[in-house]
KEMI-35832 format. One record per residue: residue in one letter; z, x, y of N, C-alpha, C, O in turn. Coordinates in steps of 0.2 Angstrom, whole numbers. Atoms other than C-alpha are relative to their C-alpha. Layout:
<nodes>
a:Z:X:Y:Z:X:Y:Z:X:Y:Z:X:Y $
...
</nodes>
This chain:
<nodes>
v:7:2:2:-900:-763:-151:3:-9:1:8:-12:-1 $
p:-2:7:-2:-898:-781:-145:-2:-5:-6:2:-11:-7 $
l:0:5:6:-905:-789:-161:-4:4:-5:-10:6:-5 $
l:3:-4:5:-908:-780:-177:3:-4:-7:9:-6:-8 $
i:0:4:6:-910:-789:-193:0:3:-7:-5:4:-9 $
v:1:-3:6:-906:-782:-210:3:-5:-6:8:-8:-6 $
s:-2:5:6:-906:-792:-227:0:6:-6:-4:10:-7 $
a:0:-4:6:-899:-782:-242:4:-2:-5:8:-7:-4 $
p:-4:3:6:-892:-786:-259:7:1:2:9:7:4 $
g:-5:1:-3:-875:-792:-255:4:1:5:10:2:6 $
s:-2:1:-6:-875:-793:-239:2:-8:2:0:-13:-2 $
t:-2:8:-2:-867:-809:-229:-7:-2:3:-10:1:7 $
p:6:2:-3:-883:-820:-225:3:-2:8:9:-6:8 $
g:-1:2:-6:-882:-823:-205:7:2:3:10:-1:8 $
r:-5:-3:-3:-868:-811:-202:-2:3:7:-7:7:8 $
r:1:-4:-7:-867:-807:-183:5:5:1:11:5:0 $
i:-5:-7:0:-859:-790:-179:0:0:8:-5:-1:11 $
a:-2:-1:-7:-851:-789:-161:0:8:2:0:10:8 $
q:1:-9:-2:-851:-769:-162:-6:1:2:-12:-1:0 $
p:6:-3:-2:-863:-760:-153:-3:5:-6:1:7:-10 $
v:3:-5:7:-875:-750:-167:-5:2:5:-5:0:10 $
s:5:-3:-4:-889:-739:-162:-7:0:-5:-5:1:-11 $
l:5:-2:4:-907:-737:-169:1:6:-5:-2:6:-10 $
r:-1:-5:2:-902:-720:-173:3:0:-9:2:4:-13 $
d:-4:1:6:-890:-728:-187:-5:-4:-6:-3:-6:-11 $
l:4:5:6:-905:-738:-196:-4:5:-4:-6:2:-9 $
a:2:-4:6:-913:-723:-206:6:2:-5:5:1:-11 $
a:-7:-1:3:-895:-719:-211:1:-5:-6:2:-5:-12 $
t:-2:5:4:-892:-735:-216:-5:-3:-6:-4:-6:-12 $
i:5:2:5:-908:-738:-226:0:6:-7:0:4:-13 $
v:-2:-3:4:-905:-723:-235:6:-1:-6:6:1:-12 $
d:-8:1:3:-887:-727:-240:-2:-6:-5:0:-5:-11 $
l:1:6:3:-894:-745:-246:-4:2:-6:-4:-1:-12 $
a:4:-2:6:-906:-735:-257:3:4:-5:1:6:-10 $
g:-4:-3:6:-893:-726:-266:-1:7:2:2:11:-2 $
h:0:-9:-1:-897:-707:-259:7:1:5:9:-3:9 $
p:-7:-1:-2:-881:-699:-255:1:3:7:6:4:10 $
d:-1:-5:-7:-887:-688:-240:-3:-4:6:-6:0:10 $
g:0:3:-5:-889:-701:-227:1:2:7:-2:2:12 $
h:-3:-1:-7:-878:-694:-214:-3:6:1:-2:8:7 $
s:3:-7:-2:-888:-678:-214:-7:-2:6:-9:2:10 $
l:4:2:-5:-900:-690:-203:2:1:8:-3:1:13 $
g:-2:0:-5:-890:-689:-189:4:-7:3:9:-6:7 $
g:-3:7:-2:-884:-709:-188:5:0:-5:6:5:-9 $
r:-4:2:4:-872:-717:-198:-2:-6:-5:-6:-10:-3 $
s:2:6:4:-873:-730:-211:3:-6:2:9:-7:3 $
l:-3:7:-2:-870:-747:-206:0:-6:-5:1:-12:-3 $
r:-2:5:7:-868:-753:-225:6:-3:-1:7:-7:-5 $
p:-6:3:0:-850:-757:-222:0:-6:4:3:-11:2 $
l:0:7:-5:-855:-770:-207:-3:-6:-4:-3:-12:-2 $
l:3:5:5:-865:-780:-221:3:-3:-3:0:-9:-5 $
a:-5:3:4:-850:-784:-230:6:-4:4:7:-1:9 $
e:-4:3:-3:-838:-796:-224:7:2:2:11:1:-3 $
g:-7:-3:-1:-823:-788:-215:-1:7:2:3:10:5 $
g:0:-8:0:-831:-771:-214:-1:2:6:-5:-1:10 $
t:2:-5:-6:-831:-759:-201:-3:7:-1:-5:9:-6 $
v:2:-7:-2:-837:-742:-194:3:2:5:4:-2:10 $
e:-2:-3:-6:-831:-731:-183:-5:0:6:-10:2:5 $
t:3:-1:-4:-837:-733:-166:-5:4:4:0:7:7 $
s:2:-5:-4:-849:-722:-156:-2:0:7:-2:-6:9 $
p:-1:1:-8:-852:-720:-138:-7:-4:1:-12:-4:-2 $
v:6:5:-2:-865:-732:-129:-2:4:6:1:4:11 $
i:3:-4:-4:-878:-722:-120:-6:-4:3:-9:-7:-1 $
a:7:3:-2:-892:-728:-108:-3:5:5:1:8:9 $
e:3:-4:-5:-903:-719:-98:-8:-3:4:-12:-7:1 $
v:5:3:-3:-916:-725:-85:-4:6:4:-1:11:8 $
s:4:-6:-2:-930:-713:-79:-5:-4:6:-10:-7:4 $
h:4:2:-4:-938:-718:-63:-7:4:2:-11:3:7 $
g:6:-4:-1:-953:-705:-65:-1:5:6:4:6:10 $
i:2:-4:-4:-961:-693:-55:-1:-4:9:-2:-1:14 $
n:1:3:-6:-964:-707:-40:8:0:4:8:-2:10 $
</nodes>
């Protein structure tokens, strides 16, 4: 994700994360921030630890695909 802005209670304002993250992690993060325990069942990982100063999460592979269509 080139730019993802998340504002949550307890997060560090203006924190820039250099680690690659995916949009598939967004739903799991929102569910985690809401306090629901089953965010991991959505297929992504919660990025909540990255919102705190010095937090880390396990990296996931970066995958890109380009489709040239039928032409």
